[in-house]
N, C-alpha and C positions, 0 to 999 in steps of 0.2 A: 593325350591328356593335356588339358589346358590349365594354365596357371591362373589363379585368381590374383587380382591386384588389391592388396589390403588398403591401399590409399584410396581406391575408388569406392570402398564401402563406407557409407556415412556412419559415424560413431554416435551421433545424437538421435538416431531414430528411436531408441528405447528410452531416452532421457525425457522425463516430463518437463514441461515448460515451467520455469520459476516465475512467480508473480513479480511485477514491477514494484519497486519500493520507492516511496517518496520521503524526503526529509521533512522535518517540522517546518522549515522555511518554505518548502514547496507547497505544503498543505496550507500554510498561512497565506501565501500569495494567491493560491487558487480560490480560497474562501474570502479574500479581501479583508483579512484580519491581521492583527499583530500576533506574534508568537504567544504573548500572554493572553490575548483574546481566545486563541485556540485552546490554551490551557484551561481557561475559565469555562469554555464550552465543554471540554472533556470532563471537568469536575461536575458540571451541572447536568449534563445529558448522559444517562447510563447507556444509551444506544450508540454513542459515538464509538467508532472502532478503536480497539485496544492497540497500542503501538508495540513494535518489536524493539527490544533494547539491545544495543550492541555492547555488552559488557555488564559488569556488576557495579561499577562505580556510579554514584548518583549523577555524575556529569557526563556519563556515556551518551552517545548520540542515540536518538530513537528514530525509527522508521515506521511508516504506515504503508499498508498494502493498498496500492492504487485502486484496485477493484472494490475494496471495502469502503474506501472514502467515496467513490463514485456511487456505490449502492446506497450509502447513507444519505448523500445529497439527493439522489433520486427519490428515496422514500420520503424525505422532508418535502420535496416539491409535490409529490402525489398527495401527501397529507394536507398540504395547503389547498390543493384544488378540491379535495373532498369537503373540507370545512366551509 
């Protein structure tokens, strides 16, 4: 009978990959805007990705899912080329 080595078994084979999160500062830097400029864009454009809030406080940090931001920017570029 052979013994199995539990350390050799990867634990994360069943765990789905979590999305990469960006802070407001990272999104603003990527878009070459200020943080308030991103806030204005969020208020003006209903298609802008919704953030994830880290807490209930109004000053809690917010995060954006990287793939959603990239998809949003790609859609805007495609719309520009169609017009």
